[in-house]
C-alpha positions in Angstrom: 98.1 119.4 52.5 101.1 117.6 52.5 99.6 114.2 52.1 97.6 115.9 49.1 100.9 117.6 47.6 103.2 114.5 47.9 99.6 112.1 46.2 99.9 115.3 43.7 103.6 114.6 43.1 103.9 111.0 43.5 100.6 110.8 40.3 103.5 112.6 37.7 105.3 109.2 37.8 102.1 107.0 36.2 100.6 110.0 34.0 104.4 110.0 32.5 104.7 106.8 31.7 101.7 107.1 30.5 103.3 109.0 27.7 105.9 105.8 27.0 103.4 104.2 24.9 102.9 107.6 22.2 106.7 108.2 22.3 107.7 104.4 21.5 105.2 104.6 18.3 105.4 107.7 16.8 109.7 108.4 18.3 112.0 105.3 18.4 112.8 103.5 16.0 110.6 100.1 15.7 110.9 96.9 16.8 113.7 98.0 19.6 111.8 98.0 22.4 113.8 96.6 25.0 117.1 99.0 24.0 114.2 101.8 24.6 113.4 100.0 28.4 117.8 99.6 28.7 118.8 103.7 27.4 115.1 104.8 29.7 117.1 102.2 32.6 120.8 102.3 32.9 121.8 106.1 31.8 119.4 107.5 34.3 120.4 105.7 37.0 124.1 106.1 36.6 123.4 109.8 36.6 121.3 109.7 39.7 124.4 108.3 41.2 126.9 110.8 40.4 124.5 113.5 41.3 123.7 111.6 45.0 126.9 110.5 45.4 125.2 108.3 47.5 125.8 104.5 48.6 124.0 102.0 50.4 125.3 99.7 52.6 125.1 96.9 54.1 121.8 94.8 53.4 120.8 97.5 50.6 123.4 96.4 47.8 121.1 93.4 47.4 118.1 95.1 48.2 118.6 98.0 45.9 119.3 94.7 42.9 115.9 93.1 44.0 114.1 96.4 43.7 115.6 97.2 40.8 114.7 93.3 38.8 111.1 93.5 40.4 110.7 97.4 39.2 113.0 98.2 36.2 114.2 95.0 34.9 111.7 92.4 34.9 109.0 94.7 35.6 110.2 96.4 31.4 110.3 93.3 29.5 107.4 91.2 30.6 105.9 94.3 29.5 107.1 94.1 26.1 105.6 90.7 26.1 102.8 91.5 27.2 102.0 94.4 24.5 103.3 92.6 21.2 101.5 89.3 22.0 98.3 90.9 23.3 96.4 93.9 21.7 97.4 96.7 23.4 93.5 97.1 25.8 94.4 93.8 27.1 97.6 94.3 28.2 96.7 97.6 30.2 94.3 96.4 31.3 96.0 93.1 33.2 98.5 95.7 33.8 95.5 97.6 35.7 95.4 94.4 38.1 98.6 96.0 40.6 96.3 97.7 42.7 94.6 94.4 43.6 98.1 92.5 43.9 99.3 95.1 46.3 96.4 94.8 48.7 96.5 91.7 48.8 100.8 91.8 49.9 100.1 94.1 52.2 98.6 91.8 53.6 100.8 89.3 53.5 104.1 91.3 53.9 103.2 94.7 56.0 101.1 92.9 57.5 97.9 95.6 57.5 94.7 94.3 57.8 92.4 93.5 55.0 91.2 96.7 53.4 88.0 94.9 51.4 87.2 98.8 50.7 90.2 99.3 48.5 89.8 96.0 47.2 87.0 96.6 45.7 87.8 99.8 44.5 90.9 98.2 43.0 88.2 96.0 40.9 86.5 99.5 39.7 89.5 100.6 38.2 90.6 97.9 36.7 86.9 97.3 34.8 87.0 101.1 34.3 91.0 101.0 32.3 89.0 98.0 31.0 86.4 99.9 29.6 88.3 102.8 28.5 90.6 100.6 26.6 89.3 97.3 25.9 87.7 96.3 22.8 85.1 93.6 21.2 87.9 92.3 18.9 90.1 92.0 21.5 91.6 89.2 21.3 93.6 86.7 23.9 97.0 85.1 24.4 98.5 83.1 26.8 101.7 83.9 26.8 100.7 87.4 26.7 98.1 86.4 30.0 101.0 85.3 31.5 103.4 87.9 30.4 100.8 90.9 31.4 99.7 89.5 34.9 103.6 88.6 35.8 104.3 92.2 35.2 101.6 93.4 37.6 103.3 91.1 40.7 106.5 91.8 39.7 105.4 95.9 39.8 102.9 95.3 43.2 106.0 93.1 44.6 108.4 95.6 43.8 106.6 98.9 45.3 105.0 96.4 48.9 109.1 95.8 49.4 109.9 99.2 49.0 108.1 100.3 50.9 108.9 98.1 53.8 111.7 98.2 53.2 112.4 101.5 53.5 115.2 104.0 52.4 118.6 103.5 52.9 120.1 105.4 55.6 121.5 109.2 54.1 120.4 107.9 51.0 117.6 110.4 49.4 115.0 109.5 46.9 116.7 110.0 44.1 119.7 107.9 45.5 117.5 104.8 45.6 116.2 105.2 42.4 119.7 105.7 40.9 120.7 102.1 42.2 117.1 100.5 41.2 117.6 102.0 37.5 120.9 100.8 37.6 119.9 97.2 38.5 117.4 97.4 36.2 119.3 98.1 33.4 122.6 96.1 34.1 119.9 93.2 34.4 118.3 93.8 30.8 121.5 95.0 29.1 122.7 91.6 28.2 119.0 90.5 27.5 118.7 93.4 25.0 121.9 92.9 23.6 120.8 88.8 22.7 117.0 89.6 21.7 117.2 93.0 19.7 120.5 94.4 19.5 121.5 98.7 18.6 119.0 100.2 16.5 121.0 100.6 13.3 119.9 104.2 12.9 118.6 106.8 15.7 118.0 110.0 14.5 117.3 113.4 16.0 113.8 113.0 16.9 114.9 109.2 18.3 117.1 110.9 20.9 114.5 113.0 21.7 112.4 110.5 23.0 115.1 108.8 24.7 116.0 111.4 26.4 112.3 112.3 27.2 112.4 108.3 28.6 115.3 108.5 29.8 115.5 112.3 32.1 112.0 112.4 32.7 110.4 109.3 32.2 113.1 107.2 34.2 115.0 109.9 37.0 112.4 112.6 37.1 109.3 109.5 37.9 110.9 107.2 39.7 112.9 109.7 42.4 109.1 111.1 43.1 107.9 107.5 42.5 110.0 105.9 45.6 109.4 109.3 46.9 105.5 109.1 47.7 105.9 105.2 48.3 108.3 106.2 51.4 105.0 108.8 53.2 102.4 107.6 51.4 100.4 103.9 52.3 101.5 101.2 49.3 98.3 100.5 48.1 97.5 104.2 47.7 100.9 104.6 45.3 99.9 101.6 43.5 96.1 102.8 42.6 98.3 105.7 41.5 99.2 103.6 38.4 95.8 103.5 37.1 96.5 106.7 35.6 99.0 105.7 33.1 96.7 104.1 30.6 93.9 106.7 31.5 96.5 109.1 30.1 98.4 106.9 26.9 94.4 106.6 25.7 93.6 110.5 26.8 97.1 111.0 24.0 96.2 109.0 21.8 92.3 110.7 20.8 94.7 114.1 21.9 96.9 113.8 19.1 96.3 110.2 17.1 92.7 111.1 16.6 91.8 108.0 18.0 87.6 108.4 19.4 86.6 107.9 22.7 82.7 107.8 22.7 80.2 107.7 26.0 81.6 103.4 27.6 85.2 105.0 27.7 84.2 107.9 29.1 82.1 106.2 32.0 85.0 104.1 31.7 86.9 107.3 33.0 84.9 108.5 35.3 85.2 104.7 37.8 88.5 104.8 37.2 89.4 108.3 38.4 86.9 107.7 41.4 89.0 104.4 42.4 91.8 106.7 42.7 90.2 109.1 44.1 89.1 106.9 46.3 92.6 104.7 47.2 93.8 107.3 48.5 91.5 107.3 51.4 91.4 105.5 54.3 88.6 104.0 56.5 87.7 104.5 60.0 87.2 101.4 61.7 84.7 101.0 63.7 85.3 101.2 67.0 82.7 99.1 69.6 80.9 101.8 72.1 81.5 100.8 75.1 79.2 100.9 78.3 80.4 102.4 81.6 81.2 99.3 83.8 79.3 99.8 86.9 79.4 97.9 89.7 76.4 96.5 91.4 76.8 97.0 95.3 73.8 95.4 97.2 72.3 98.8 100.1 72.6 97.5 103.7 69.2 98.8 105.2 66.8 97.6 102.2 68.6 94.3 101.1 68.1 96.1 97.6 71.1 97.0 94.8 72.6 100.5 96.1 71.6 102.4 92.6 68.1 101.3 93.0 67.6 102.5 96.8 69.3 105.7 96.5 66.4 106.1 93.5 63.7 105.7 95.7 64.9 107.5 98.7 65.7 111.1 96.3 62.5 110.1 94.7 63.9 110.2 91.2 
C-alpha cells in the first residue's frame, strides 16, 4: 500500500507537466518558451531553498549542479527546440523514449540486471503515445529529431543519477528539488537573455500561467518527483513520464475541441498498460534444487544402501 501511495504521488508530477503545453499556448506571451522555463525553474528553486533552509555539503554542490542541468537546464531548451522543429506529436513520441533510455542506464550505471520486461513495455508505451499524438501529416526535421532524442537522454541520465546518488544527508526532497531548480534556472538565465529576452508585456493571465508553471509545475511536482525516485525503482519512475503526453492530449480534446478517435483510444490503452506494467518487478525464476543424496554401499549386499534398505523393508 505504501508503494502504491508513493507511485500515485509521483505520478502527479508528469501528469501536471502535461498541462504545460496548454498553459503555454493559451496563457503566456508567444515566442518566449525559454523565458517560461526560466520562470518555472529559478523562482521556484529559490522559494524551496528559503523554505527548507537546507544546503548541500561536500560533493553535493557539484552533484546538484549536474542534476539541475540534466533534469531542467538542458532538458527544457532541448524540449522546446524539438517542439519548434517538429509537430507536437513527433516531439512527444521522441520524449516517450525516456523509459527505454533509463532501462539501459540502470544496467550501466546502477549495475542492475537487464530487464527485458521493462524494455518491451517501454516500446509498447512509445507505440501507445505515438498512436495518441502522431498524425499522418507529421514531418521530420533532423535538428528537431536530434533535440527530441537528446531531451529524453538528458532526463534519463537525470533520473538514473538522482537514483544513484540518493539524497544529500539532511536535505529533504523539497530541498533537493530547490537546489536543482536553482541550478537549472541559473543555467537557463544567460541562454534566455541571449536568445529570447523578456516579454514586452505580461498581463494578469500570463502571471497566472507563470505562477502555475513555477509553483505547481516546478516546486510541487519536482518535490514529488525526486521523492519518488528515492523510493521507487528508477525504471518504474521513468515510465510514469508517459502520463505527460497523455494528459496533454486529453486536455486538448477537453478544452480545445481536438478529436480523439478509435486509434487514439487504443493508444491510450497501450500507454496506460505500459505504465501499469512498468510498476511491476517480475520475479526471478530460481532453479529447482534436488536433494543432495550421498549414495553409500551396503556392506551386506554390496548394493547401494538406499536400494538395499528398500529390499529389506519390502518397500
